[in-house]
Structure formats: structure tokens, C-alpha cells
C-alpha positions as CSV (number, residue, x, y, z in Angstrom):
1,M,27.6,-101.2,15.8
2,R,27.1,-104.9,15.1
3,G,24.1,-105.7,12.9
4,F,21.9,-108.6,11.9
5,I,22.4,-110.2,8.6
6,L,19.2,-112.0,7.2
7,L,19.1,-114.8,4.8
8,S,16.0,-114.7,2.7
9,L,15.0,-117.4,0.2
10,A,13.2,-117.2,-3.1
11,S,11.2,-120.2,-1.8
12,L,8.5,-117.6,-1.1
13,A,7.5,-118.3,-4.7
14,C,7.8,-122.1,-4.4
15,S,4.5,-123.9,-4.2
16,S,5.5,-127.6,-4.5
17,P,7.0,-129.8,-1.8
18,Q,9.3,-131.1,-4.5
19,A,10.6,-127.6,-5.4
20,N,14.3,-126.9,-5.0
21,C,14.2,-123.2,-4.3
22,P,17.4,-121.1,-4.9
23,V,18.9,-118.9,-2.3
24,A,18.1,-115.3,-2.8
25,D,20.6,-112.4,-2.3
26,A,21.1,-111.4,1.2
27,G,21.7,-107.9,2.6
28,T,22.8,-106.4,5.9
29,D,20.4,-104.4,8.0
30,D,21.7,-102.2,10.8
31,V,19.2,-102.2,13.6
32,A,19.4,-99.6,16.3
33,P,19.4,-101.5,19.6
34,T,17.0,-100.7,22.4
35,D,19.9,-100.5,24.8
36,G,23.4,-101.4,23.6
37,A,24.5,-103.3,20.5
38,P,22.6,-106.2,19.0
39,S,24.1,-109.7,19.2
40,D,26.1,-111.1,16.3
41,A,24.5,-112.6,13.3
42,S,26.2,-114.0,10.2
43,L,25.2,-114.9,6.7
44,D,26.3,-118.5,6.7
45,V,22.9,-120.1,7.3
46,P,22.9,-123.8,6.3
47,D,21.3,-124.4,2.9
48,L,17.9,-126.0,3.7
49,D,16.1,-125.2,0.5
50,V,15.6,-128.9,-0.4
51,V,12.3,-130.2,0.9
52,E,11.8,-133.9,1.2
53,A,8.3,-134.6,0.0
54,G,6.1,-137.1,1.8
55,D,3.1,-138.6,0.1
56,A,1.2,-135.4,0.6
57,M,-1.2,-136.0,-2.3
58,A,-2.3,-139.3,-0.7
59,C,-2.7,-137.8,2.7
60,P,-6.3,-137.3,3.9
61,P,-7.3,-133.6,4.2
62,R,-6.2,-132.1,7.5
63,K,-8.8,-130.6,9.8
64,A,-7.5,-127.0,9.7
65,S,-8.4,-125.1,12.9
66,G,-6.5,-121.8,12.9
67,T,-4.9,-122.6,16.2
68,T,-1.3,-121.6,16.9
69,S,1.7,-122.9,18.9
70,K,4.1,-120.6,20.7
71,G,6.9,-123.2,20.7
72,F,7.9,-125.5,23.5
73,Q,4.8,-127.3,24.9
74,M,2.6,-125.0,22.7
75,D,1.1,-122.5,25.2
76,V,2.3,-120.0,27.8
77,G,1.5,-122.4,30.7
78,H,3.6,-125.1,28.9
79,T,0.7,-127.5,29.4
80,G,1.4,-129.4,26.2
81,G,-2.3,-129.2,25.4
82,Q,-4.2,-128.2,22.3
83,P,-7.8,-129.0,23.5
84,T,-9.8,-128.1,20.4
85,D,-7.8,-129.8,17.6
86,E,-7.7,-133.2,16.1
87,I,-4.8,-134.9,14.2
88,T,-6.0,-136.5,11.0
89,L,-5.3,-140.3,11.0
90,P,-3.6,-142.4,10.0
91,L,-0.4,-140.4,10.4
92,C,0.8,-139.3,7.0
93,R,4.0,-137.4,6.2
94,R,3.1,-134.2,4.3
95,W,6.7,-132.9,4.1
96,S,10.0,-133.0,5.9
97,V,13.0,-130.7,6.0
98,P,16.6,-131.9,6.8
99,L,18.1,-129.7,9.5
100,K,21.9,-129.4,9.6
101,N,22.0,-129.3,13.4
102,A,20.8,-132.1,15.6
103,Y,19.5,-129.9,18.4
104,A,16.2,-128.5,17.3
105,S,13.4,-126.8,19.2
106,A,9.7,-127.8,19.1
107,A,8.0,-125.8,16.4
108,A,6.0,-122.6,16.8
109,V,3.2,-122.1,14.3
110,E,1.2,-119.0,13.3
111,D,-0.3,-117.6,10.1
112,G,0.8,-120.4,7.8
113,R,4.4,-120.3,9.0
114,V,6.4,-122.9,11.0
115,F,9.3,-121.6,13.1
116,V,12.2,-123.7,14.4
117,V,15.5,-122.9,16.1
118,T,18.5,-125.2,15.7
119,G,21.8,-125.3,17.5
120,I,20.4,-124.6,21.0
121,G,23.2,-124.2,23.4
122,A,25.8,-124.4,20.7
123,D,28.2,-121.6,19.6
124,L,26.1,-120.9,16.5
125,G,22.4,-121.3,16.2
126,N,19.8,-120.7,13.5
127,V,16.3,-119.4,13.3
128,Y,14.1,-120.7,10.4
129,A,10.7,-120.0,9.0
130,F,9.0,-122.6,6.8
131,S,5.7,-122.7,4.8
132,E,3.2,-124.7,6.8
133,Q,1.7,-126.0,3.5
134,T,4.8,-127.0,1.6
135,G,7.8,-126.9,3.9
136,A,9.5,-124.4,1.7
137,M,12.0,-122.3,3.6
138,L,10.8,-118.6,3.9
139,W,13.8,-117.1,5.7
140,G,16.6,-117.9,8.1
141,V,19.1,-116.1,10.3
142,N,22.2,-117.0,12.3
143,L,22.6,-116.0,16.0
144,D,25.3,-116.8,18.5
145,S,24.6,-119.1,21.5
146,I,20.8,-119.4,21.2
147,T,19.2,-120.8,24.4
148,G,15.6,-120.6,23.4
149,F,12.8,-119.0,21.4
150,A,9.1,-118.4,21.4
151,E,6.6,-116.8,19.0
152,E,3.5,-114.6,19.4
153,N,1.7,-112.1,17.3
154,D,3.8,-112.9,14.2
155,T,7.0,-112.1,16.1
156,V,9.8,-114.5,16.9
157,F,11.7,-113.9,20.1
158,T,15.1,-115.5,20.9
159,T,17.4,-115.5,23.9
160,D,21.1,-116.3,24.1
161,L,24.0,-116.9,26.6
162,S,25.4,-113.4,26.0
163,G,22.3,-111.9,27.6
164,Y,20.6,-110.6,24.4
165,V,16.9,-110.9,23.7
166,N,16.1,-110.4,20.0
167,A,12.8,-109.9,18.1
168,F,12.3,-110.7,14.4
169,A,9.3,-110.2,12.1
170,G,7.6,-113.5,11.5
171,D,6.7,-112.8,7.9
172,T,10.2,-111.6,6.7
173,G,12.7,-112.4,9.4
174,A,13.6,-108.7,9.6
175,P,15.1,-107.7,12.9
176,L,12.8,-105.6,15.0
177,W,14.8,-104.9,18.2
178,T,17.4,-106.2,20.6
179,R,17.6,-105.9,24.3
180,P,20.7,-106.7,26.3
181,L,20.0,-108.0,29.8
182,P,22.6,-108.5,32.6
183,N,24.3,-111.9,32.5
184,G,23.2,-114.7,30.1
185,V,19.7,-115.8,29.4
186,A,19.8,-119.5,29.7
187,V,16.2,-120.4,29.2
188,P,13.5,-119.6,26.6
189,P,11.3,-116.5,27.0
190,T,7.5,-116.6,27.4
191,P,5.3,-114.1,25.5
192,F,1.9,-113.2,26.8
193,G,-0.5,-110.3,26.4
194,G,1.9,-108.0,24.7
195,R,4.7,-108.7,27.2
196,L,7.7,-110.9,27.0
197,Y,8.8,-112.5,30.2
198,V,12.5,-113.4,30.5
199,T,14.6,-114.7,33.4
200,A,18.2,-113.6,33.5
201,A,20.3,-114.7,36.4
202,S,18.3,-113.9,39.6
203,S,15.8,-111.5,37.9
204,L,12.6,-111.8,36.0
205,N,12.2,-109.1,33.3
206,A,9.0,-108.0,31.6
207,L,9.7,-106.5,28.2
208,D,7.3,-104.8,25.8
209,E,6.9,-107.1,22.8
210,K,6.7,-104.3,20.3
211,S,9.6,-102.2,21.4
212,G,11.7,-104.3,23.7
213,A,11.5,-101.7,26.4
214,V,11.9,-103.0,30.0
215,L,8.6,-102.6,31.8
216,W,9.9,-103.9,35.1
217,T,12.5,-106.1,36.7
218,Q,11.9,-108.2,39.8
219,T,14.5,-110.1,41.9
220,I,13.5,-113.7,42.2
221,D,14.5,-116.7,44.3
222,A,13.5,-119.3,41.7
223,Y,16.2,-118.4,39.2
224,G,17.5,-120.7,36.6
225,G,14.1,-121.7,35.3
226,G,11.8,-120.2,32.7
227,P,8.4,-118.5,33.3
228,S,5.0,-120.0,32.8
229,V,1.8,-117.9,32.8
230,A,-1.7,-118.8,34.0
231,G,-4.5,-117.0,35.8
232,G,-2.8,-113.6,35.9
233,H,0.3,-115.0,37.6
234,I,3.9,-115.8,36.4
235,F,5.2,-119.0,37.9
236,L,8.9,-120.1,38.3
237,A,10.6,-123.2,39.7
238,S,14.3,-123.5,39.9
239,G,17.3,-125.8,40.6
240,I,17.8,-124.1,44.0
241,G,14.7,-125.7,45.4
242,R,12.2,-122.9,45.2
243,A,8.9,-122.2,43.4
244,E,7.3,-118.8,43.3
245,A,4.5,-116.8,41.8
246,L,4.4,-113.1,40.7
247,D,1.8,-110.8,39.5
248,A,1.9,-110.8,35.7
249,I,1.1,-107.1,35.4
250,T,3.2,-105.6,38.2
251,G,5.8,-108.3,38.9
252,G,4.9,-108.1,42.6
253,P,5.4,-111.3,44.7
254,V,2.4,-113.5,45.3
255,W,3.9,-116.5,47.0
256,N,7.2,-118.4,47.5
257,S,7.5,-122.0,48.5
258,P,10.1,-124.8,48.7
259,L,10.1,-127.7,46.4
260,T,10.1,-131.3,47.6
261,A,12.7,-132.2,50.1
262,N,15.0,-133.7,47.5
263,G,13.7,-131.6,44.6
264,S,16.7,-129.4,44.1
265,C,16.8,-130.0,40.3
266,A,13.6,-128.4,39.0
267,S,12.8,-128.6,35.3
268,V,13.3,-125.6,32.9
269,F,9.7,-124.7,33.1
270,P,6.9,-125.5,35.6
271,V,3.6,-126.4,34.1
272,A,0.8,-124.0,35.0
273,T,-2.7,-125.4,34.7
274,S,-6.1,-124.4,36.0
275,T,-5.8,-127.2,38.6
276,G,-2.3,-126.6,39.9
277,L,1.4,-125.8,39.3
278,Y,3.5,-128.9,38.4
279,S,7.3,-128.8,38.7
280,T,9.2,-131.9,37.7
281,D,12.5,-133.0,39.4
282,A,15.3,-133.2,36.8
283,C,17.4,-135.3,39.3
284,G,14.9,-138.1,39.1
285,G,13.0,-137.5,42.3
286,Q,9.4,-136.7,42.8
287,G,8.0,-133.5,41.3
288,A,5.8,-131.1,43.3
289,I,2.3,-129.9,42.8
290,F,1.3,-126.5,44.2
291,D,-2.0,-124.7,44.6
292,E,-1.7,-121.8,42.1
293,T,-3.4,-119.3,44.4
294,S,-1.7,-119.9,47.7
295,G,1.5,-121.8,46.9
296,A,0.5,-124.5,49.3
297,R,1.8,-128.0,48.6
298,A,-1.0,-130.0,46.9
299,G,0.8,-133.3,46.1
300,V,3.7,-135.0,44.4
301,F,4.1,-136.9,41.1
302,T,6.8,-138.7,39.1
303,S,7.5,-137.9,35.5
304,T,10.7,-138.0,33.5
305,H,9.6,-135.1,31.3
306,L,7.1,-132.3,31.8
307,P,3.5,-133.7,32.0
308,A,1.0,-132.8,29.3
309,F,-2.6,-132.0,30.1
310,G,-6.0,-132.6,28.7
311,D,-9.3,-131.3,30.0
312,T,-9.4,-133.6,33.1
313,F,-6.3,-135.7,32.9
314,A,-2.5,-135.5,32.9
315,V,0.0,-137.7,30.9
316,Y,3.3,-138.5,32.7
317,S,6.3,-140.1,31.0
318,L,8.3,-142.8,32.9
319,D,11.3,-143.8,30.8
320,T,9.6,-146.2,28.4
321,E,6.0,-145.8,29.6
322,L,3.2,-143.2,29.3
323,M,0.7,-143.0,32.2
324,A,-2.6,-141.1,32.0
325,I,-3.8,-139.8,35.4
326,D,-7.2,-138.4,36.4
327,V,-6.3,-135.0,37.8
328,A,-9.2,-134.9,40.3
329,S,-8.7,-138.4,41.8
330,A,-5.1,-139.2,40.9
331,A,-6.4,-142.5,39.6
332,I,-4.5,-144.2,36.8
333,R,-6.6,-144.3,33.6
334,W,-4.2,-146.3,31.5
335,T,-0.5,-147.0,30.7
336,F,1.1,-147.4,27.4
337,K,4.5,-149.0,26.7
338,V,6.9,-147.7,24.0
339,S,9.8,-149.4,22.3
340,T,12.6,-147.5,24.2
341,S,13.1,-144.3,26.2
342,L,10.8,-141.3,25.6
343,E,13.1,-138.5,24.6
344,M,10.7,-135.5,24.7
345,P,7.6,-134.4,26.6
346,P,4.3,-135.8,25.2
347,I,1.5,-133.5,24.0
348,V,-2.3,-133.8,24.1
349,V,-4.3,-132.9,21.1
350,G,-8.1,-133.0,21.8
351,H,-8.6,-136.7,22.7
352,Q,-5.3,-137.8,21.3
353,V,-2.0,-138.2,23.1
354,V,1.2,-137.9,21.0
355,A,4.6,-139.2,22.0
356,A,8.0,-140.0,20.4
357,D,10.7,-142.4,21.5
358,A,14.5,-142.6,20.9
359,N,14.0,-145.1,18.1
360,G,12.2,-142.4,16.1
361,I,8.7,-143.9,16.5
362,V,5.8,-141.4,16.8
363,Y,2.7,-142.7,18.5
364,V,-0.8,-141.3,18.5
365,I,-2.8,-142.8,21.4
366,D,-6.5,-142.6,22.3
367,A,-6.6,-140.4,25.4
368,D,-9.7,-142.1,26.7
369,T,-8.7,-145.8,26.3
370,G,-4.9,-145.7,26.0
371,K,-5.1,-147.7,22.7
372,L,-2.8,-147.0,19.8
373,L,-4.5,-145.2,17.0
374,S,-1.6,-144.7,14.6
375,S,2.2,-144.6,14.5
376,D,5.1,-143.7,12.2
377,K,8.7,-144.9,12.2
378,T,11.0,-142.1,11.2
379,D,14.5,-142.7,9.9
380,N,16.0,-140.7,12.7
381,I,17.2,-141.6,16.2
382,L,15.5,-139.0,18.4
383,Q,17.7,-137.6,21.2
384,A,16.7,-134.0,21.1
385,G,13.8,-132.0,19.7
386,G,10.1,-131.7,20.4
387,L,6.5,-132.2,19.4
388,S,4.1,-129.5,18.5
389,E,0.6,-129.2,16.9
390,A,-1.3,-126.4,15.4
391,D,-3.9,-125.8,12.7
392,G,-4.6,-129.5,12.4
393,M,-1.0,-130.4,11.7
394,L,1.5,-132.3,13.8
395,F,5.2,-131.4,13.8
396,L,8.2,-133.4,15.0
397,S,11.7,-131.9,15.2
398,G,14.9,-133.5,16.4
399,N,18.2,-135.0,15.3
400,G,18.5,-133.1,12.0
401,I,14.9,-133.2,10.7
402,L,11.6,-131.4,10.8
403,I,8.6,-133.6,9.8
404,A,5.0,-132.3,9.2
405,Y,2.1,-134.7,9.5
């Protein structure tokens, strides 16, 4: 049986951002698979124990809130919204960690830990946990061909091209279970309410978060995309031109609709909000808006990346421009020009909009007026990664770095 090998660091005892924490001894833990053998893992996790300190002592106190982020676009609907938080301004780098692989995920955050996956889509990927306060590395593990991850209830879930779904303890990185699914799993999973929803080829699978047991499997038309959850439904949109909704408890079909006429290249995830389901067109055409209850076409929109949502507005990205739209009236509230192309979806934190462009500039914009509130020029050209916010801290990952503000 193949087993997981976990790298744990003595940085658990490090309390300073300047600390250079040594690598602790690692061991091998054989884990009984739920069904079949676990996916390969190796000891050669890149050494990330050097934390680059920002001017944390000079940073104003953050407004800790206890909120969490599940990973990409922060919530299970992938709305990119954190409605009750506020980022302390001006932007101030509290710490940063150099990542050895350019392709990094948006961060997940819970219980004082920050989780990031690197090497997405590569032959070898890494899962890391860092201290929210100091950036010290808590643990890391290698996995083959990672395609995505998410976090809920202090458990990290990963998927890979070999068809394995893995679960790790958030506090220690210890492997909890592995579930092989037919064919590869090309998109991240979505955890919600004790269940983990995973698309694999032309099926949607509901797994028990604690055991990895398969609760049900449903054949779907909208395969190729990841699931979003809202209002008791699971929503999917795919590159074959379909969007559909299923019951989150039973997996039973609710509705199935075509995308726009030229919308045969749906985004990885649709965005599920209380006002509608939004599916962008990865081929550059118009995205589609659906009524969540009936599946009826409710409108179209244009956005390069997934839109982010506040209480009554959406933020679209159009190459080098952000546009805030009133959801009810579709009226433009404001536009904001950035220095070059926007390389990741924006997020909305309370009444602040956050975006990052390819030149490595991070922008915080007033959601009501569209005026720039603060910005930071990183030293990295951003071509992959993501933004995330939780517990009053903003995280930027991409092109070999994770920065905490």
C-alpha cells in the first residue's frame, strides 16, 4: 500500500516573523484507504521555513473578525464576498513567504492557520499550512498532480488528476482518508454542511467529510466544471454549454439549461448568489445569468474573470478595468482602470473591492464610490494565484509568493 509522508516543521514553536525555523524530522504514516490505495506523497517538500518579515510592528492593528475562507473566492457559492469584514488601511505587509512554485492557489483560512496549494496542474504539488499571525510554516506535504483544494471544519481537502480525493487534518497535516473516484478530478472540490461535493468526469459525487464515504453519485450533463452551493442546491456549468442544478441533500436533478448561444466555454465554477447564478464564458463571449430556482435565463454579462459580489452589487473585470454594477437595475455604479491586465478575480470585503494586476499591484477601492483607498506594489509579476480575506487579513498568492496584509 502506498502511504502519505508528512513534512512537519518545528516552526510551531516560532513566534517571530524573522524566525528561521528548522525542519523537523518527518515520518511515514500508512493510512488505510476508504476504497483503494492512497495517492502518492513524498518527503521532498520545498524548504519554506524562511519568512520574509514586512513592517508588521508598524502596521496598524487589524480588525480581527473570526471569519474564514474556504479557498478560491472564499465561500461555497464562490461569490468572492466577505460581507462583514474590513481591511485595515493603508495596506501594510505583515509577512510574506516565498513559494518555490509559481502556480499557487488562493488561501484558505481557519483557526489561525493559512492554507495554500502550489504546483496546481503540475506533476508534483504541495499543500502548506502557515501561521496566520507570523507566517511560520506549520506543516507541508507533497502530492502528485494536484488540481485543487478547499478547507472546512479544520480539514483540508485536495483533488488530483489521478482521481484521488484526499483529506488532511488542518492542525497537523496528518492524512485522514483517501477516496479514489473514476477518472481524474480536474477541478477543486466544494465542502458544505459536512459533505464534500466533487465532480469527476460526467458525475457529481457527494462524500462524507469525516470518513470519505460516498453518499451518492449523480450523472450530470454540465461536466468539466466545479460545484457551487446556495439555497439548498448544487450548481454546475460546463464547457459543453450546459448549466444545471441538483438538490444538495439527495443529488436529484432540479433544472438543466443551455448556456448562451456561443457560451461553450464556461468557467471552472459558476457563481451562486441569492440573486442568480452567474457563469462566465472562458472563450471571451458573454456569460449567462440564470434564475436559481427555475433555471430560466435572466440575463447576460461580460467579465474576464468570475464576478465578485457585495450586498447589492457585482464587480466585473474587463481586461484592465473593473466595473461595479447594481444587481437590481444593471446600472453601472463606477469603473476603475488598473495599470495592466487583471490576472485573478476580484474580491469584495465589506465596502471595499480588492483587485491585483499582472504588474503585481494590489488595489483596495471604495465599493461605493470607486475611488482608490490604498495600493501596494509587490515585487512579483502576477500571472497565477488568487486573493482571499479572512479574520481581518488580506492574502495575495501567486508567482512564487504569499503575502499577508
